[in-house]
Every structure is written in structure tokens, then in C-alpha cells.
N, C-alpha and C positions, 0 to 999 in steps of 0.2 A: 692101470689106466683104462678108463672106459672108452667104448666106441664114440660116445657123444663128445668126449674130451678131444680125442683125435680129429673128429670132424671139425670141431670148433677151431682147433689149432690150425688145421689145413685151410679152413676159410679164412682165418686171420692172416696166414701167410700170403694167400691168394690177393686178398684186399690190399696188403701192404706192398706186394709186387706191382699190382695195378697202379697204385699211387706213385711209386717210384718211376714206373714206365711213363705215366702221365706227365710227371715233372720233367722227365728227360726229354720227351717229345715236345712239350709245349713251346720252347723257343723256335723250333724248327717249324712247328705248325703256325705260330704266330707270323714268322717270317713269310711263309707261303701265302697266308691270308692278307698280310699287309701289302703284298704285291698286287693284290686286287683293289686296293683302296686309292682313294685320291690323295694328293699331297697333304691336304688339310686334315683329312681323317688319320693319316699316319701319325701326325704330331698332336692330335687333338687331346685335350684334357677336359673332362675326366676320360680315362682310357675306355675305349670301346673295342670289343674283340672283332665283331663282324662289321663289314662295310655296309653303308646304306644302299649303294649301288656297286654292283661288281663290275670293276673296270678290266675286262678281259684284254683290253687293247695294250695294257702295260707289258704283258708278257709278249705280245706281238711285236711291240716296239723293240724290246731288248732282242728277241730272236732275229729281227731283221737288221740289227745293228752289225756292219761288217767287222768292227773291231772285236766285238763279243764272239762272233763266229770264228774269227781267226784265232783269238785267245783260247777258245774252248778246243778248237781242233788241234793246235799245236801242243796245248797242255796234254791233251788226251794221248796223242801219239808219243810225246815225250815220256809219259807216265807208263805206257805199255812197254816201251823200250827199256826204260829204267827198271821196271819190274822183272822183265825177262833177264836182263843182264845181272841184276842183283841175285836172282835165284840161281843162275848158272855159276857165276863166280863164288858165291858163298858156299853153295853145295860142293863144288869141286874142292875148295880149300878145306872144308870140313871133312871130306872124304880122306884127304891126304893126312890130315892130323888124327883122324879116327882109326884108319886101317893100315897106313904105311909106317915103316920104321926107317928112320934116317938120322944122320947125326945132328945133335943138339935140338932134337925134336921138342923136348919139354922147355928148353930155353925159348925157342921160337913161339911155341904156344903161349907162354907166359908173357913174352913181348906183345904178341897179338892181343891178349886179354887186358893187358895194361892199357892199351889204347881205347878200350871200352870205357874206361873211368876218366877219360880227358873230356871235359865239357866242350861241346861242339863250338860254342861262341869263342873259346880261348884260342882256337886255331883258325878262326874265320879270316883274320888279316893275313896270317901266313899263307892260307890256302888261296887268297885272292892274289897275293904277290906271285905265288907259283903259276896260277893259271894265266896271269897277265903276261909273265915271262914267256909262257909257252904260246902265247898269241890265241888263247882260246875264248876270249871275251866276245860276246854276242854270237856264240855258236851253240848248237845243241849239245855239244861234248861237254861244255862247261857246266851244264845242268845235270848231265847224266853220269859222266865218269867219276868225278871226285867222291860221290857218296855210294858207289855201286858195291864196294867191299865194306862189310860191317862186321865188326868183332862179335856183337850180340847175335847176329844172324848166323855166323859161323859156329858159335857156341850151340845155339839151338839145333842146327843141323848135326854137328858132331855128336850131341847127346842121342839124337835119333839113330845115327849110324852105329854108335857103340852098342846098341841093343840088337842089331842085325846078327843072327846067328853066324858064327865063324865058319861053320860046316859048309854053308852055301858058297862061300868065298873059296875055301879049300877044294870043294868039288869042282868048281869052274877052273881053278888053277891046274887041277889034275887033267881036266879035259882040254887044256892047251890055251884058255883064254888069258889075254893080257889084262893088265889092270884097267886100261881105257874101256875094254869091252865088258869087264866085270861092273865097272861103274855105270856105264850106259845101259847094260841089259839087265842088271840085278838091282842096283841100288836105285837108279833113277825111277824105274817103274813103281817102286814101293814107297817113293817119297812124296806122294800127293799131300798127306797132311801137312808136313812141314813146308811144302811148296805153297800151299794155300795161304798159310799164316804168314810166312815171310813175304810172299808175293804181295798180299793185301797191304801188309805193313809198308812195303816199299812204295806201293802205288799211292797210298795215303800221304806218305812223307813227301813224295814228289808233287802231288796235287796241291797240298796245303803249303808248300814252301813259300816263303815270302822274302825274307832277308836276303838270302843268296841270289835269287833271281834279280832282285832290285840292284844288288851290287855288281852283277855281272852282265846283266842284259840291259842295254840302253836303246837298242833298235826297237822301235814300236811295232815293226812287223813280226818281232819274236816275243812280244810281251805274254807272260803267263797269265792264267785266269785271276790269280790273286793280285797281280799288278794291274790288271784291267779293273777289278773292283776297287782297288786302293785309288787309282786315278779317277775313276768315276766318283767316289766319294769326296775327293778333293776338289774336282773341277765342277761337279753338278750337285752342289749341296742342296739346292732347291728342288731336287727331284728324288726324294727319299723313297717314294713309292716304287720308282724304277729301280733304285739301288736294291730294295727288298726283293723285287722280281729277279734281277740278275744275280743276287746272291743265292736265292733259292734254286735258280736253274743251274748255278755252278755247283750246287750241292747234289744234284740229281744223280750224276754218274757214280758218285760215291755211295749213295743209297741204293742204286741199282746193283752195284757190286756186292754190297753186304747182303741184299736179298738173294742174289744168285748163289752165293757161296756160304750162306748162313749155316746150312746143315754140316758143312765141313768144319766151320769154325766151332760150332757147338760140339761136334764129335771130337775134335782135337782137344777142346777144353776138358771134356769128360776124360779122355784118355790121359791128359796131363794130370788130372785130379786123382786118377786111380793109381798113378805110379808112385 
């Protein structure tokens, strides 16, 4: 195979990658630009990508909306707490299943993994009845606690911990360290790759949740950002330009999260591919 053939093939892959990237980014880009249009331009036919006049005030109106500010703030706080709790709970459980021996360990692990194959929607009503009985409706707890433990996340952490050399743990035990100290001083510091992957997944899951918040949160002061956008779309149909602006602003924290941690995500994907 000649050098020119390799160069041509590499250029083809690059062009294909750019096309796929452009197609993936286009909806987000259109949403951002539609937020600068007037109501008539958003719905105009034939389709026009750029506005005749850039209405920057659309984003200002949304940013000054107290309901939007409250929804963004409370959703962000909830997502951070959910992300931290999810990482701690699932990492702890995974360590127990990966490194400790106890009776019926295989049975309990199979039991945990079986829950992974149960569709979330099939237990939604049951979960609602439980949280209602516990008096958790219209609280942050109802959004954070039910989904913190995840069989998929435990499996991911467990596979990572199984690859940690046993000699490290044995040396710590000989030095007198207990299991809690081993977990916090040895396993947690080396858990950054799975922490990033599971943490981002938990954050996105919380941020984009819609059905569960709609079922459990009726107090407008606690509305999540997806509830805000849904209510906006239902109640202010004639303001599609503002809806586009609010939707893009709601996506910004997620975009920022990806940009900040993208090198860890790519590194972890490479690591997973090499195994």
C-alpha cells in the first residue's frame, strides 16, 4: 500500500468525521441561532438559517426570568448532589463486591445485576407509591435518593476495582489498615477515570430527567429545568424564539461539563478499548 493511498484514506476519514460532527452539532447550533431570531423568523418558510436582525434581548429576557433562574439553580444543585451521592454509593458497593468475601456474595451480585435488566418505566408507578408513602413528594430527596444506586454503575466500578493489584491491598492489611482506610486511601485516589464517567452520566441523567420530576414535584418553587421548558412550551406557544433561547441556555451547563472533562472521557474510552 503506497503512501499516497494512505494519505487519501486518512483524508477521507477526516472529511467523514467532519461531516458526522457537523450533522451532530447542527441541531444545537440551530437552536442557539434561533434564540436570536424574531418569532416570525423562527417559523418562517422557506427555512432561513441566519436571522435578518440579531435579537440579543431574547436571551436577556430569559436570563431575567425569576422562574428560569430558580429552575436552573435548583436543578444544578440537585444534579451536583446526585452526582456525588451516586459516585460514593456505587463505588462503595462495587468495592464490597470486588474485594470482600461474605456469605451468598455471588447470589447478591446476581440479584443486583438482575435489577439492571428491569426497564425503569416498569417500576415507575411502584416507586411513586413508595415515595408517596414515605412523604417524600415535593422534596429534593425524591429526586436524588431513588436513583442514586445503579447496578450498571456498580458493575462499571467493580470491573475497575477487580484490576487493582491484590498486593497493594495485602500490603496495607499487613501495615494495620482496615478496609475503610484501604478504600479511602488506596482505591478512591485511583478511581478518577470511573468517577468521571459515572459522575457525568449521573449528572446528565438528573439534568435531563422529565417524567419523574413531573410525577413527584408539583410545587412550582421546586420545578426542574425540564419542567420549566415544558411549561414554557405549553403556556407560551407564541414565543418560540424565547423557547429556543431558554432551551439553549438550559443546555449550556451540560456543554460546559463535557468541555471541562472531555480529556478524561476520551482517555477512559481509549483505556476501555485497549482492554
